[in-house]
C-alpha positions as CSV (number, residue, x, y, z in Angstrom):
1,M,0.0,0.0,0.0
2,S,1.3,3.5,-0.9
3,E,0.3,6.8,0.7
4,E,0.3,10.3,-0.7
5,R,-0.6,13.5,1.0
6,F,-2.6,16.3,-0.5
7,G,-1.9,19.3,1.8
8,E,-2.1,18.8,5.5
9,F,-5.5,17.3,5.8
10,V,-6.1,14.8,3.0
11,L,-4.4,11.4,2.7
12,V,-4.7,9.1,-0.3
13,R,-4.0,5.4,0.2
14,R,-3.6,3.1,-2.8
15,H,-4.1,-0.6,-2.2
16,E,-1.7,-2.0,-4.8
17,R,-3.3,-5.4,-5.4
18,G,-6.9,-4.5,-5.4
19,H,-7.1,-1.4,-7.6
20,V,-8.8,0.4,-4.6
21,A,-7.9,3.8,-3.3
22,E,-8.9,5.5,-0.1
23,L,-9.4,9.2,0.1
24,V,-9.0,9.9,3.9
25,L,-10.3,13.1,5.5
26,D,-7.5,13.7,8.0
27,R,-8.2,16.7,10.1
28,P,-9.1,14.9,13.3
29,K,-8.6,17.8,15.8
30,A,-11.4,19.7,14.0
31,M,-13.6,16.6,13.3
32,N,-12.7,17.1,9.6
33,A,-14.4,20.5,9.4
34,V,-13.7,21.5,5.8
35,S,-11.6,24.7,5.7
36,T,-10.5,26.4,2.5
37,E,-7.2,24.6,2.5
38,M,-8.9,21.2,3.1
39,A,-11.4,21.8,0.3
40,R,-8.6,22.6,-2.1
41,S,-6.9,19.4,-1.1
42,I,-10.0,17.2,-1.5
43,A,-10.4,18.6,-5.1
44,G,-6.7,17.9,-5.8
45,A,-6.9,14.4,-4.5
46,C,-10.1,13.7,-6.6
47,A,-8.4,15.0,-9.7
48,A,-5.4,12.8,-9.2
49,L,-7.5,9.7,-8.5
50,G,-9.7,10.4,-11.6
51,E,-6.6,10.4,-13.8
52,D,-5.2,7.2,-12.3
53,R,-6.2,4.5,-14.7
54,D,-5.1,1.9,-12.1
55,V,-7.8,2.9,-9.7
56,R,-11.2,1.2,-10.2
57,A,-13.0,2.2,-6.9
58,V,-12.6,4.8,-4.3
59,V,-13.5,4.7,-0.6
60,L,-14.1,8.1,1.1
61,A,-13.1,7.6,4.8
62,S,-12.2,9.5,7.9
63,S,-9.3,9.3,10.4
64,N,-11.4,10.7,13.2
65,E,-13.1,8.2,15.5
66,R,-16.1,10.4,16.4
67,A,-16.9,11.9,13.0
68,F,-16.9,11.4,9.3
69,C,-17.0,15.1,8.7
70,V,-18.9,17.9,10.5
71,G,-19.2,20.1,7.4
72,A,-17.8,23.6,6.7
73,D,-15.3,25.2,9.0
74,L,-17.6,27.7,10.6
75,K,-14.8,29.1,12.8
76,E,-12.9,30.0,9.7
77,R,-16.0,31.5,8.1
78,N,-16.7,33.6,11.2
79,S,-13.8,35.7,10.2
80,F,-14.8,36.0,6.6
81,S,-15.9,39.2,4.9
82,D,-18.4,39.0,2.1
83,A,-15.6,39.2,-0.4
84,D,-13.8,36.4,1.4
85,L,-16.9,34.2,1.1
86,V,-17.3,35.0,-2.6
87,R,-13.6,34.0,-3.2
88,Q,-14.0,30.8,-1.3
89,R,-17.1,29.6,-3.0
90,P,-15.5,28.1,-6.1
91,V,-12.9,26.4,-3.9
92,A,-15.6,24.8,-1.8
93,R,-17.6,23.8,-4.7
94,A,-14.6,22.1,-6.3
95,A,-14.3,19.8,-3.4
96,Y,-17.8,18.5,-3.6
97,T,-17.9,18.3,-7.4
98,G,-14.5,16.6,-7.3
99,V,-16.1,13.7,-5.3
100,L,-19.3,13.7,-7.4
101,Q,-17.4,13.6,-10.7
102,L,-15.0,10.8,-9.8
103,P,-15.2,8.6,-13.0
104,V,-15.0,5.4,-10.9
105,P,-17.4,4.1,-8.3
106,A,-17.1,5.9,-5.0
107,I,-18.2,4.5,-1.6
108,A,-18.5,6.6,1.6
109,A,-17.5,4.9,4.9
110,V,-19.5,6.9,7.5
111,H,-19.3,6.8,11.3
112,G,-20.2,9.4,13.8
113,F,-21.3,12.8,12.6
114,A,-21.8,13.4,8.9
115,L,-23.4,16.9,9.0
116,G,-23.8,19.7,6.5
117,G,-20.9,19.5,4.0
118,G,-19.9,16.1,5.6
119,C,-23.3,14.7,4.6
120,E,-22.9,16.2,1.2
121,L,-19.6,14.6,0.7
122,A,-21.2,11.2,1.5
123,L,-24.1,12.0,-0.8
124,S,-21.6,12.8,-3.6
125,C,-20.6,9.1,-3.5
126,D,-22.4,6.3,-5.4
127,V,-22.9,4.2,-2.3
128,I,-23.0,5.0,1.4
129,V,-21.9,2.5,4.0
130,A,-22.5,3.5,7.6
131,D,-22.0,2.0,11.1
132,R,-24.5,2.3,13.9
133,T,-22.9,5.4,15.3
134,A,-23.7,7.5,12.2
135,V,-25.6,10.7,12.6
136,M,-26.4,12.5,9.4
137,G,-28.1,15.7,8.5
138,L,-28.2,19.0,6.6
139,P,-28.5,21.7,9.3
140,E,-27.6,24.7,7.1
141,V,-30.9,26.6,7.4
142,S,-30.3,26.7,11.2
143,V,-27.3,28.9,10.6
144,G,-28.8,31.1,7.9
145,V,-27.7,29.4,4.6
146,I,-28.7,26.4,2.5
147,P,-26.9,23.2,1.7
148,G,-24.5,24.4,-0.9
149,G,-22.4,21.3,-1.7
150,G,-25.1,19.5,-3.7
151,G,-27.4,18.6,-0.8
152,T,-30.6,20.2,-2.2
153,Q,-30.1,18.2,-5.4
154,L,-28.6,14.9,-4.2
155,L,-30.7,14.2,-1.1
156,P,-34.1,14.2,-3.1
157,R,-32.5,11.7,-5.5
158,R,-31.9,9.4,-2.6
159,V,-34.9,9.8,-0.3
160,G,-37.5,11.5,-2.5
161,S,-38.5,15.2,-2.7
162,A,-40.9,15.3,0.3
163,R,-38.6,13.6,2.7
164,A,-35.7,15.7,1.5
165,A,-37.7,18.9,2.1
166,E,-38.6,17.8,5.6
167,L,-35.0,17.0,6.5
168,I,-33.6,20.2,5.0
169,F,-36.4,22.5,6.3
170,T,-36.3,21.1,9.9
171,A,-32.5,20.8,9.9
172,R,-32.9,17.7,12.1
173,R,-30.3,15.0,12.5
174,V,-31.0,11.4,11.3
175,E,-29.5,8.5,13.2
176,A,-28.2,5.4,11.5
177,G,-31.3,3.2,11.8
178,E,-33.6,5.8,10.3
179,A,-31.0,6.7,7.6
180,R,-31.1,3.1,6.4
181,E,-34.8,2.9,6.5
182,I,-35.3,6.0,4.3
183,G,-32.5,5.1,1.9
184,L,-30.0,7.8,3.0
185,V,-27.7,4.9,3.9
186,D,-27.3,1.8,1.6
187,E,-25.6,-0.6,4.0
188,L,-25.7,-0.5,7.8
189,V,-23.0,-2.4,9.7
190,E,-22.0,-2.8,13.3
191,E,-20.1,-0.1,15.1
192,G,-16.5,0.3,13.8
193,R,-17.0,-1.8,10.7
194,D,-17.9,1.0,8.2
195,R,-14.4,1.2,6.6
196,E,-13.9,-2.5,6.5
197,A,-17.3,-3.0,4.8
198,A,-16.7,-0.2,2.4
199,L,-13.3,-1.6,1.4
200,A,-14.7,-5.1,0.9
201,M,-17.4,-3.6,-1.4
202,A,-14.8,-1.6,-3.2
203,A,-12.6,-4.7,-3.7
204,R,-15.6,-6.6,-5.2
205,I,-16.3,-3.7,-7.5
206,A,-12.6,-3.4,-8.5
207,G,-12.6,-7.0,-9.7
208,N,-14.7,-6.0,-12.7
209,S,-13.7,-4.4,-15.9
210,P,-12.3,-0.9,-15.4
211,V,-13.6,0.2,-18.8
212,G,-17.1,-1.2,-18.0
213,L,-17.1,0.4,-14.5
214,R,-16.4,3.9,-15.9
215,A,-18.9,3.5,-18.6
216,A,-21.6,2.2,-16.3
217,K,-21.1,5.0,-13.9
218,R,-21.3,7.5,-16.7
219,A,-24.5,6.0,-18.0
220,L,-26.0,6.0,-14.5
221,R,-25.1,9.6,-13.8
222,L,-25.9,11.1,-17.2
223,G,-29.2,9.2,-17.6
224,H,-30.6,10.1,-14.2
225,G,-33.6,12.4,-14.5
226,L,-34.0,12.0,-18.2
227,D,-37.1,10.5,-19.7
228,L,-36.8,6.8,-20.7
229,P,-36.1,7.3,-24.4
230,A,-33.3,9.9,-23.7
231,G,-31.9,7.7,-20.9
232,L,-31.7,4.7,-23.3
233,E,-29.8,6.8,-25.7
234,V,-27.3,7.7,-23.0
235,E,-27.0,4.0,-22.2
236,D,-26.5,3.1,-25.9
237,A,-23.7,5.6,-26.2
238,A,-22.0,4.2,-23.1
239,W,-22.5,0.6,-24.5
240,R,-20.8,1.6,-27.8
241,S,-17.9,3.0,-25.9
242,V,-17.1,-0.4,-24.4
243,A,-18.5,-2.9,-26.9
244,F,-15.3,-2.9,-29.0
245,S,-12.9,-2.6,-26.2
246,G,-10.1,-4.9,-25.1
247,D,-11.9,-5.4,-21.8
248,R,-15.1,-6.7,-23.6
249,A,-13.0,-9.1,-25.7
250,E,-11.2,-10.4,-22.6
251,G,-14.4,-10.7,-20.6
252,V,-16.1,-12.8,-23.2
253,A,-12.9,-15.0,-23.6
254,A,-12.5,-15.5,-19.9
255,F,-16.1,-16.5,-19.5
256,N,-15.9,-19.1,-22.2
257,E,-12.5,-20.4,-20.9
258,R,-13.8,-20.5,-17.3
259,R,-11.1,-18.4,-15.9
260,R,-10.7,-15.0,-14.2
261,P,-10.4,-12.1,-16.6
262,E,-7.1,-10.2,-16.8
263,W,-8.5,-6.8,-17.8
264,P,-6.3,-4.8,-20.2
265,G,-8.2,-1.6,-19.1
266,E,-8.8,-0.3,-22.6
């Protein structure tokens, strides 16, 4: 396993055999509150992972035992002028869109608090695995703003528009059991097992075709919200991008020869 730092607060671990990478939020003293510097580092790490053709799945994790991420660094923002806030906005947005636009499947490993921007980072992933200590929520209206890291758009896609409205308007926190029931969390595991379970899922995903995975994610993301005929056109375009690939040829050959495929990744 290799490790690479992006600034002071973000660590990327690459698991060499399994084609899995971890993007670790590593500002434990602040419970991973996202400062301007940390946002810049998250975006940089996502850009590097997106360009790494050896990576087939990413796990977004935390080094803090009590929290996944408590959202924006409000202590930093308390000192901001309006001009400072305007300048920070594109930096903050780049962090959330960086996770959202990862070209490979992304899994959030959530424990403890995942609030505000922390919840939005998890929502930006394709799958959310949480342990029983998880507490999630979008409390932004309670401090005079709105979810600005994708929450108003991503939460309804997971839990439905009415439930999302209730959660955002009340600013209430959702504990792990309810989060699983309403679809905010996809897999609920015992306390302390979120990272283990997320890595196991990522390893299973990474055993599949890297070309197929990227195309499938592209079709899922681009097709969401379109009417069925338009969505099927998105799917067809994604299919055509893989149908004549080396991975497709290898996958068919391996199936017929009853062996594991050795993906060329092209």
